[in-house]
C-alpha positions in Angstrom: -0.1 -9.3 26.5 0.6 -6.9 23.7 -1.9 -5.0 21.5 -1.8 -7.5 18.7 -2.4 -10.4 21.1 -5.3 -8.5 22.7 -6.9 -7.9 19.3 -6.5 -11.5 18.4 -8.1 -12.6 21.7 -10.9 -10.1 21.3 -11.5 -11.4 17.7 -11.7 -15.0 19.0 -14.2 -14.1 21.7 -16.4 -12.0 19.4 -16.4 -14.6 16.6 -17.2 -17.3 19.2 -20.1 -15.2 20.5 -21.3 -14.7 17.0 -21.4 -18.5 16.2 -22.9 -19.3 19.5 -25.7 -16.7 19.0 -26.7 -18.4 15.8 -26.8 -21.8 17.5 -28.9 -20.1 20.2 -31.4 -18.8 17.7 -31.6 -22.3 16.1 -32.2 -23.9 19.5 -34.8 -21.2 20.3 -36.8 -22.1 17.1 -36.8 -25.7 18.1 -37.9 -25.2 21.7 -39.6 -22.6 20.8 -38.4 -19.8 23.2 -38.9 -16.1 22.4 -36.6 -15.0 25.2 -33.7 -17.2 24.1 -34.2 -16.1 20.5 -34.3 -12.4 21.3 -31.2 -12.5 23.5 -29.3 -14.6 20.8 -30.4 -12.2 18.0 -29.2 -9.2 20.0 -25.8 -10.8 20.7 -25.5 -11.7 17.0 -26.1 -8.1 15.9 -23.7 -6.7 18.5 -21.0 -9.2 17.6 -21.4 -8.3 13.9 -21.0 -4.6 14.8 -17.9 -5.2 16.9 -16.2 -7.3 14.2 -16.8 -4.7 11.5 -15.9 -1.7 13.7 -12.6 -3.3 14.7 -11.9 -4.5 11.1 -11.1 -7.9 12.6 -9.3 -10.5 10.5 -12.0 -12.9 11.6 -14.3 -11.3 8.9 -12.2 -12.8 6.1 -12.2 -16.2 7.8 -16.0 -16.1 8.1 -16.3 -15.2 4.4 -14.0 -18.0 3.4 -16.2 -20.4 5.5 -19.3 -19.2 3.6 -20.6 -17.4 6.6 -20.2 -13.9 5.3 -22.2 -10.8 6.2 -25.1 -11.3 3.7 -25.4 -15.0 4.5 -25.6 -14.2 8.2 -28.4 -11.8 7.7 -30.4 -14.2 5.5 -30.0 -17.0 8.0 -31.1 -14.7 10.8 -34.2 -13.7 8.8 -35.1 -17.3 8.0 -34.8 -18.2 11.6 -37.1 -15.3 12.5 -39.7 -16.7 10.1 -39.2 -20.2 11.6 -39.8 -18.8 15.1 -43.0 -17.0 13.8 -44.2 -20.3 12.4 -43.4 -22.2 15.5 -45.1 -19.8 17.9 -48.1 -18.8 15.8 -50.1 -20.3 13.0 -48.5 -20.3 9.6 -51.3 -18.2 8.3 -51.1 -15.7 11.2 -50.8 -11.9 10.7 -47.3 -11.8 12.2 -46.0 -14.4 9.8 -47.5 -12.7 6.8 -46.3 -9.2 7.7 -42.8 -10.4 8.5 -42.6 -12.3 5.2 -43.9 -9.4 3.2 -41.7 -6.9 5.0 -38.6 -9.0 4.5 -39.4 -9.6 0.8 -40.0 -5.9 0.1 -36.8 -5.0 2.0 -34.8 -7.6 0.0 -36.1 -6.1 -3.3 -35.1 -2.6 -2.2 -31.7 -3.7 -1.0 -31.2 -5.5 -4.3 -32.2 -2.4 -6.3 -29.9 -0.1 -4.2 -26.9 -2.4 -4.8 -27.7 -2.8 -8.5 -27.8 1.0 -9.0 -24.4 1.4 -7.2 -22.9 -1.5 -9.2 -24.1 0.0 -12.4 -22.6 3.5 -11.5 -19.2 1.9 -10.6 -19.1 -0.2 -13.7 -19.8 2.8 -16.0 -17.2 5.0 -14.2 -14.7 2.1 -14.4 -15.3 2.1 -18.2 -13.8 5.6 -18.4 -10.6 5.3 -20.4 -8.3 6.8 -17.7 -8.0 8.5 -14.3 -5.8 11.4 -13.6 -4.2 13.3 -10.8 -2.6 16.7 -11.0 -4.0 17.6 -14.5 -6.7 20.1 -15.1 -9.5 17.8 -16.5 -12.5 19.8 -15.3 -13.4 20.4 -18.9 -14.5 16.8 -19.1 -17.5 17.8 -17.0 -17.5 14.5 -15.1 -19.9 14.8 -12.1 -19.1 13.6 -8.7 -20.1 10.2 -7.4 -23.0 10.0 -4.9 -22.1 11.1 -1.3 -19.7 8.7 0.4 -22.3 8.0 3.1 -24.5 6.4 0.5 -21.7 4.4 -1.1 -19.3 3.3 1.7 -20.1 0.0 3.2 -23.6 0.2 1.7 -24.2 -3.5 1.9 -23.8 -3.5 5.7 -25.9 -0.3 6.1 -28.8 -1.6 4.0 -28.8 -5.0 5.6 -29.1 -3.5 9.0 -32.4 -1.9 7.9 -34.1 -5.1 9.0 -33.6 -4.3 12.7 -37.0 -2.4 13.1 -38.9 -5.2 11.4 -37.0 -7.8 13.4 -37.8 -6.1 16.7 -41.4 -5.5 15.7 -42.0 -9.2 14.9 -40.5 -10.2 18.3 -42.7 -7.6 20.0 -45.8 -8.8 18.3 -45.1 -12.4 19.3 -44.5 -11.3 22.9 -47.6 -9.2 23.3 -49.9 -10.4 20.5 -50.2 -6.7 19.4 -50.3 -6.3 15.6 -48.9 -2.7 15.8 -45.3 -3.7 16.5 -44.7 -5.8 13.4 -46.8 -3.4 11.3 -44.9 -0.3 12.3 -41.6 -2.1 12.4 -42.1 -3.3 8.8 -43.3 0.1 7.6 -40.2 1.7 9.1 -37.8 -0.7 7.6 -39.3 -0.6 4.1 -39.8 3.2 4.2 -36.2 3.9 5.2 -34.9 1.5 2.5 -37.2 3.2 -0.1 -36.1 6.7 1.0 -32.4 5.7 0.8 -33.0 4.5 -2.8 -34.8 7.8 -3.7 -31.9 9.8 -2.2 -29.3 7.7 -4.1 -31.0 8.0 -7.6 -30.3 11.7 -8.3 -26.6 11.4 -7.4 -26.3 8.1 -9.4 -27.9 9.7 -12.4 -25.6 12.7 -12.1 -22.6 10.4 -11.9 -23.6 8.7 -15.1 -23.3 11.9 -17.2 -20.0 10.9 -18.8 -18.1 11.8 -22.0 -17.7 9.1 -24.5 -14.3 7.4 -24.9 -13.2 9.4 -28.0 -14.1 12.7 -26.5 -12.3 11.9 -23.2 -9.1 10.8 -24.9 -9.2 13.9 -27.1 -9.5 16.1 -24.1 -6.7 14.3 -22.3 -4.4 14.7 -25.3 -5.2 18.4 -25.4 -4.3 18.8 -21.7 -1.1 16.8 -22.3 -0.2 19.0 -25.2 -0.4 22.0 -22.8 1.7 20.3 -20.1 4.2 18.8 -22.7 5.6 15.8 -20.7 9.2 14.9 -21.5 10.0 12.0 -19.2 7.6 9.3 -17.9 7.8 6.9 -15.1 5.7 3.8 -16.1 4.5 1.2 -13.7 2.2 -1.7 -13.7 1.5 -4.8 -11.6 1.0 -3.1 -8.2 -2.7 -3.8 -8.0 -1.8 -7.2 -6.5 -0.8 -5.5 -3.3 -0.4 -2.0 -2.0 3.1 -3.1 -0.8 4.4 -3.1 -4.3 3.9 0.7 -4.7 7.1 1.4 -2.8 8.7 0.6 -6.2 7.2 3.9 -7.5 7.1 5.9 -4.3 10.8 5.7 -3.8 11.4 7.6 -7.1 8.9 10.5 -6.6 11.2 13.1 -5.2 13.9 12.3 -7.8 11.3 12.9 -10.5 10.3 16.1 -9.0 13.9 17.3 -8.9 14.4 16.8 -12.6 15.0 19.6 -15.1 12.6 17.8 -17.5 8.8 17.8 -17.2 7.8 14.4 -15.7 4.7 12.4 -15.8 3.7 9.1 -14.1 1.8 6.5 -16.1 0.0 3.7 -14.2 -2.0 0.8 -15.5 -4.2 -0.3 -12.6 -6.8 2.0 -11.0 -6.1 0.5 -7.5 -2.5 1.9 -7.7 -3.7 5.5 -7.4 -5.0 4.7 -4.0 -1.5 3.7 -2.8 0.5 6.2 -4.8 2.2 8.7 -2.5 1.6 12.4 -2.6 3.6 14.0 -5.4 3.5 17.2 -7.5 4.1 15.1 -10.6 1.0 14.7 -12.8 -0.4 11.2 -13.0 -2.5 9.4 -15.6 -3.8 5.9 -15.1 -4.8 4.1 -18.3 -5.9 0.5 -17.7 -6.5 -0.6 -21.3 -3.7 -0.9 -23.8 -5.8 0.3 -26.7 -6.5 3.5 -24.9 -2.8 4.0 -23.9 -1.9 3.7 -27.5 -4.1 6.7 -28.3 -2.5 8.9 -25.6 -0.4 11.5 -27.3 2.8 12.9 -25.7 4.7 14.3 -28.7 7.7 15.6 -26.6 8.1 12.4 -24.5 11.5 10.9 -25.2 12.4 9.0 -22.0 10.4 6.4 -20.1 11.7 5.0 -16.8 10.6 1.5 -15.6 11.1 0.6 -11.9 9.7 -3.0 -12.4 9.8 -5.8 -15.0 6.2 -6.8 -15.9 4.4 -8.1 -18.9 2.4 -4.9 -19.6 5.6 -3.0 -19.9 5.4 -4.0 -23.6 2.5 -1.6 -24.1 4.8 1.3 -23.5 7.9 -0.2 -25.0 6.1 -0.2 -28.3 6.7 3.6 -28.6 9.6 3.7 -31.1 10.4 7.4 -30.5 11.0 7.0 -26.8 14.2 5.9 -25.0 13.3 3.2 -22.5 15.2 2.8 -19.3 15.1 0.2 -16.6 15.8 1.9 -13.2 14.7 -0.9 -10.9 13.6 -0.5 -7.3 16.7 -1.2 -5.3 20.2 -2.6 -5.7 20.9 -6.1 -4.5 22.5 -9.4 -5.5 19.2 -11.1 -6.0 18.7 -12.7 -9.5 15.9 -10.2 -10.2 18.5 -7.3 -10.1 20.1 -8.6 -13.3 17.3 -10.1 -15.3 17.9 -11.1 -18.9 14.6 -9.4 -19.8 16.3 -6.1 -19.2 18.0 -6.3 -22.6 14.8 -5.0 -24.2 15.6 -1.5 -22.7 17.7 1.1 -24.4 19.5 1.7 -21.1 19.8 0.2 -17.7 20.5 2.6 -14.9 22.3 1.1 -11.9 23.7 2.6 -8.7 27.4 1.7 -9.2 29.9 -0.6 -10.7 28.3 -3.6 -8.9 25.2 -3.2 -10.9 27.3 -3.2 -14.1 29.2 -6.3 -13.1 25.9 -8.2 -12.3 24.7 -7.7 -15.9 28.1 -8.5 -17.4 28.1 -11.8 -15.6 25.0 -12.7 -17.7 26.7 -13.6 -20.9 25.3 -12.0 -24.1 22.4 -10.5 -22.1 23.1 -6.8 -22.3 25.7 -4.6 -24.0 28.1 -2.7 -21.8 27.0 0.6 -23.4 23.5 0.0 -22.2 24.5 0.3 -18.6 24.7 3.7 -16.9 25.8 4.3 -13.3 23.7 7.0 -11.7 24.0 6.3 -7.9 21.0 6.1 -5.6 19.5 9.6 -5.1 17.1 8.3 -2.4 20.1 7.9 0.0 21.0 11.6 0.1 19.3 11.9 3.5 21.3 9.2 5.2 23.7 10.3 7.9 27.3 9.0 7.6 28.9 7.0 10.5 31.1 9.0 12.9 33.0 5.9 13.9 31.4 5.2 17.2 28.0 4.4 18.7 25.8 7.5 18.3 22.6 6.4 20.2 22.2 6.6 23.9 21.7 2.8 23.8 23.5 0.9 21.1 20.9 0.1 18.5 20.7 -2.8 16.1 18.3 -2.7 13.2 17.2 -6.2 12.0 15.7 -5.7 8.5 15.2 -9.1 6.9 13.8 -9.6 3.4 10.7 -11.7 2.7 10.3 -15.3 1.7 10.0 -14.6 -2.1 7.6 -15.9 -4.6 9.1 -19.4 -4.5 11.3 -21.5 -2.2 14.1 -21.2 -4.7 14.1 -17.4 -4.2 13.6 -17.6 -0.4 16.4 -15.4 1.0 14.8 -14.5 4.4 16.5 -15.2 7.7 13.2 -14.8 9.6 12.4 -18.6 9.3 15.7 -20.3 10.2 17.3 -17.6 12.4 15.2 -14.6 13.2 13.8 -15.7 16.6 17.2 -17.0 17.8 18.8 -13.7 16.8 16.4 -11.6 18.8 16.7 -13.9 21.8 20.5 -13.6 21.6 20.4 -9.8 21.4 18.0 -9.5 24.3 20.2 -11.7 26.4 23.4 -9.9 25.5 25.7 -8.8 28.4 25.3 -5.1 27.5 21.9 -3.3 27.1 20.9 -3.1 23.4 18.0 -1.6 21.6 16.5 -3.5 18.6 14.6 -2.0 15.7 12.7 -4.7 13.8 11.9 -3.5 10.3 10.8 -6.5 8.1 10.0 -6.4 4.4 6.3 -5.4 4.0 5.5 -8.8 2.4 7.0 -10.9 5.2 4.7 -13.8 5.9 2.4 -13.1 2.9 3.4 -16.4 1.2 4.7 -18.7 3.9 2.8 -19.5 7.1 6.0 -20.5 8.7 7.5 -17.1 8.0 4.4 -15.4 9.3 4.5 -17.4 12.5 8.2 -16.6 13.0 7.5 -12.9 12.3 4.8 -12.9 15.0 7.1 -14.6 17.5 9.8 -11.9 16.9 7.3 -9.2 17.6 6.1 -10.9 20.7 9.6 -11.2 22.1 10.4 -7.5 21.6 7.0 -6.4 23.1 7.4 -8.7 26.1 10.9 -7.3 26.8 9.6 -3.7 26.5 6.8 -4.5 28.9 9.1 -6.2 31.4 11.5 -3.2 31.5 9.2 -0.3 31.2 5.7 -1.5 32.0 2.7 -1.2 29.7 1.7 2.3 30.9 4.9 3.8 29.7 4.7 2.0 26.4 1.0 2.9 25.8 1.5 6.6 26.0 -2.0 8.0 25.5 -0.8 11.6 24.9 1.6 10.5 22.1 -1.1 8.2 20.7 -3.6 11.0 20.6 -1.0 13.3 18.8 -0.2 10.6 16.3 -3.9 9.9 15.8 -4.4 13.6 15.1 -1.6 13.6 12.6 -2.9 10.4 10.9 -6.3 12.0 10.6 -4.9 15.1 9.0 -2.8 12.9 6.6 -5.9 10.9 5.7 -7.8 14.1 5.0 -5.0 15.5 2.9 -4.7 12.3 0.9 -8.4 12.1 0.2 -9.4 13.6 -3.2 -12.7 14.1 -4.9 -16.0 14.4 -3.2 -14.6 13.3 0.1 -11.8 15.8 0.2 -11.8 18.6 2.8 -9.2 20.4 0.7 -10.6 20.3 -2.8 -8.9 23.6 -3.9 -5.4 22.5 -2.9 -2.9 22.0 -5.7 -0.9 18.8 -5.7 2.2 20.8 -4.9 0.6 22.3 -1.8 -0.9 19.0 -0.8 2.4 17.2 -1.2 4.3 19.8 0.9 1.8 19.5 3.7 1.8 15.8 3.8 5.6 15.6 3.9 5.7 18.1 6.8 3.2 16.1 8.7 5.2 12.9 8.2 8.3 14.6 9.5 6.3 15.6 12.6 5.0 12.1 13.0 8.5 10.6 12.7 9.9 12.9 15.4 6.9 12.2 17.6 7.3 8.4 17.1 10.9 8.4 18.4 10.0 10.7 21.3 6.9 8.7 22.4 8.9 5.8 23.7 11.9 5.5 26.2 15.2 5.9 24.4 16.2 2.3 25.0 12.9 0.7 24.1 12.7 -1.7 21.2 10.8 -0.8 18.1 8.7 -2.9 15.8 8.3 -0.8 12.6 5.7 -2.2 10.2 3.9 1.1 9.2 5.0 3.9 6.9 6.2 6.0 9.8 9.1 5.9 10.6 10.7 5.3 7.2 13.4 2.7 6.6 16.0 5.5 6.1 14.9 7.2 9.4 15.5 3.8 11.1 19.0 3.7 9.5 19.8 7.1 11.0 18.7 5.9 14.5 20.8 2.7 14.4 24.4 1.7 14.8 24.5 -1.8 13.2 22.4 -3.5 10.5 21.6 -7.2 10.5 20.0 -8.3 7.3 19.7 -10.6 4.3 20.7 -10.5 0.7 18.6 -7.5 -0.4 18.7 -3.9 -1.5 18.3 -2.9 2.2 21.9 -3.9 2.7 23.1 -2.0 -0.3 21.3 1.2 0.9 22.7 0.8 4.4 26.3 0.7 3.0 25.9 4.4 2.2 26.1 5.1 6.0 29.4 3.3 6.3 28.1 1.8 9.5 29.0 -1.9 10.3 26.6 -4.5 9.1 26.1 -8.3 9.1 24.5 -10.6 6.7 23.2 -14.1 7.2 25.0 -16.8 5.2 22.0 -19.1 5.2 23.5 -21.7 2.8 26.5 -22.2 5.0 29.0 -21.5 2.2 32.7 -20.8 3.1 33.1 -17.1 3.8 35.3 -16.3 0.8 32.9 -18.2 -1.5 29.8 -16.4 -0.1 31.5 -13.0 -0.4 32.5 -13.8 -4.0 29.0 -14.7 -4.9 27.3 -11.9 -3.0 29.1 -8.7 -3.6 27.1 -6.8 -0.9 28.7 -9.3 1.6 32.2 -8.1 0.7 32.5 -5.8 3.7 30.0 -7.5 6.0 30.3 -9.6 9.1 28.8 -13.0 8.4 26.3 -14.9 10.6 25.2 -18.5 10.4 21.8 -19.8 11.2 22.9 -20.3 14.9 24.0 -16.6 15.0 27.6 -17.5 15.0 29.7 -14.4 14.2 27.2 -12.1 16.0 29.7 -11.2 18.8 32.3 -10.1 16.2 29.7 -7.8 14.6 28.7 -6.3 17.9 32.3 -5.7 19.0 32.9 -3.8 15.7 29.9 -1.6 16.6 31.3 -0.9 20.1 35.0 -0.5 19.2 36.5 1.1 16.1 39.7 -0.8 16.8 37.8 -4.1 16.4 36.0 -3.0 13.2 38.2 -4.7 10.7 35.7 -4.2 7.9 35.7 -0.4 8.0 38.1 0.1 5.1 36.3 -2.5 3.0 33.0 -0.7 3.6 34.5 2.5 2.1 35.5 0.5 -1.0 32.2 -1.3 -1.2 30.2 1.9 -0.9 31.9 3.3 -4.0 31.6 0.0 -5.8 27.9 -0.4 -5.0 26.6 3.1 -5.1 29.2 5.1 -6.9 31.2 8.1 -5.8 30.0 10.9 -3.5 31.0 13.6 -6.0 29.1 14.5 -8.0 26.1 13.6 -5.9 23.8 10.9 -7.1 20.9 13.3 -7.4 22.9 15.3 -9.9 24.0 12.1 -11.8 20.4 10.8 -12.0 19.1 14.1 -13.4 22.0 14.5 -15.8 21.5 10.9 -17.2 17.8 11.7 -17.9 18.7 15.1 -19.5 21.4 13.6 -21.7 19.2 10.7 -22.8 16.4 13.2 -23.6 18.7 15.2 -25.8 19.8 12.1 -27.7 16.2 11.1 -28.1 15.4 14.5 -29.6 18.3 14.1 -32.0 17.0 10.7 -33.1 13.3 11.8 -33.2 12.9 15.5 -33.5 9.5 16.8 -32.3 7.0 17.1 -35.0 3.7 18.8 -34.4 0.9 18.6 -36.9 0.6 21.7 -39.2 -2.3 23.9 -38.3 -4.9 24.1 -41.0 -4.5 27.0 -43.4 -7.1 29.8 -43.1 -8.7 30.9 -46.3 -7.3 34.3 -47.6 -9.7 37.2 -47.1 -8.7 40.4 -48.8 -9.0 43.5 -46.7 -11.7 45.9 -48.0 -10.6 49.3 -48.9 -11.9 52.1 -46.8 -15.1 53.6 -48.0 -16.2 50.5 -49.9 -19.3 48.7 -48.9 
């Protein structure tokens, strides 16, 4: 049983215990039975604690079933009052003290939550958030301590434990002290927590008004003088969309121009990778329109989204669509792209895609800049480079609609893995699915889980669980993860508040390199890998593989840069020539059908250079898809930005407002008073 299965089983048992404990409390009220109620209540508290500590997916299902955390506490408290009424007179001391204590506790919990909600609402009303800009002049105070804010609902709800235990103690012994002291303790701690929160909350509400904040931002931007911006919106839907920005960060940092990143959703800052490039996040269009960047002449757009229009309105800026990958999907040649001044594509293939859309874009709008992200990929030597021949299976996801479902996970993924595991020669499989796999289709999610289970079971059969669950490596990775989390934290929680963004970025990247090396060293060389986290990266997986099997996606285009053999699923069953004609990335690929027909041919090409009939076509395709190796794509990307910036300056020279004239004051002659 793998780790994921163990967690699922644990979640099932804990959630079952939670539901049964509430049924036990209900039965105890009917009996009535103090012992059964006390045991059931203890189990319910413990099960709640375990579910939250493990961040179980069961929590979401409980919320969807209207049995969320707050409801569970309210039901438990009502059952306690029911037991008090069943075991004592309704006018008894224990009933009155319990009712009064719970009421006071509820009022204090409500006040605590209302204060925090008010603080968050006011802070969210600030016109922007920044990173990497010196905005201390704003004088914005820190939020209350994280202990007072993080998971505050769970913390304040658990303050009923002393009162709960005291009421049960009084019913068991008929001693009034238990419920009295328990109630006093619960209410006092809740009151003290509110008192501790109030000064920090009041401090956090000392904020500049909107006009002052925007004026100060513009003043700081005039000092920094950004020349090129990367603009992104839409990522708040899911953290997985931020790869569209993160893939361009190092290219921005390498520019000769002064870059800035402009985001529109506050949640995106949480998922934006470390970078030395200054960042501003401006949620409202009316505030973005007031942000002044007089030297800005180029804006880059990695995605097509409705709120792009708020930046496109800037008439003195050249707007460029750069996308977030190069593939034959319809989204890679969208008619909407005609609104941009230029469209930067990797190679001739990108140009051809747009030219096939009649009257959509003009040829002069398209500029070939290569893919600077691929500079770290190692080129194929012509033979298997790993100790065990390694296949990376990197399927795309199921798309927003069935019409855009290009994934092979559903019709062929499981069969492919079974075939590779049963192959006559030992093979290593790296499974690196798209981050959104299974997010829309339950069928894709189920197939995804089965693929992971197959690989984990084969690892366990060959190496045993002790080898795979290396505690030493896990501890080292945990330490690196902890350091990364500390470095990525900013604000009041940060352990490194004085680090510049340049220093922070350098440290984070060094730690990720260490984590990547440790990842590959922590498992036997021939063990399979399921890669669904940030480490190792996709390109690191490319460098550790000999053959790619994938779908119609930008992953294939990127892999072509290695010149290693690759295979694509022809899911529609089209004739080979027709499929290759429609999907340019398939020009040099070995084609697989849904029954994995053609797999043997692809594997033989990996093993034997003489059998690799597609090798010369891959050389042609690489240049067609990604452009020439000389000059390097990093140079071409930077040059395209610099050239466009110069043209932007020619069209719209920089105009700064004239400083106000000072009144003329004649210099007094010496000796005159």
